[in-house]
Residue, then its C-alpha position, 0 to 999 in steps of 0.5 A: m823748345h829745342i831750336g836745333e830740331k826746329i832748324k832741322l825740320r825747316s831744312k827738311e821741309l825745304r829739302i836742304g841737306p846739311t851740306e847745302l845748308g852749311e854752304m849757305i851759312n858758310t860752315s861745315k856739314q859737321n857744324i850743321y849736324g852740331i847745330f841740329r843737336r843744340e837746344n840753344l843758339d847764339s842770336g847771330l847764328l840764329r839770324t843767319i840760319s833764319l835768313a838762309l832758310e827764310f824762316n823767322f825762328f825768333e818768332l817761334l821763340a817769342r811765341e813760346l815766351e808769350g805763353s810763359l809771361p802774363s799778357e798786358p790785359l792780365r797785368e791790367e786786370l791784376k792792377a785793377l784787382e789790387r786797387e779793389m782789394e785796397y779799397l775793400k780793406r779801407i771799407n772793412q776798417l771803417q766798418l770795424t771802427l763803426l762797430e767799435k763806436e757802437g760798443i760791439k767787439f768784433r775781431p775777424q779771423p785772419l783768412k788763409k792766403p789762397e794758393c796761386p795756380t802754377n803755370n805748368 
């Protein structure tokens, strides 16, 4: 996300020009143009701009971050699947032990690890 572009859009929505926004946050028009070009901003400056434009830009950043990180339900599901996998490994080992006691030689072939999908 290009935060400067989001700030520029919000100021246009409110019909606040660079000069007026500069006065609102106590900086020059030239600095405002520089902010519009910046992809990232210091959190203190972003807070000041959020208050001036009455818009929570941090919320936009948080929403973008949520799309990048697994959610809590997914983490819980992953833990449950890991526990199930360990349980199935123990069952498999017990079955192999029983087969060997019966005199049956069985050696499973190792499975290829599946490729994990990437988040694009």
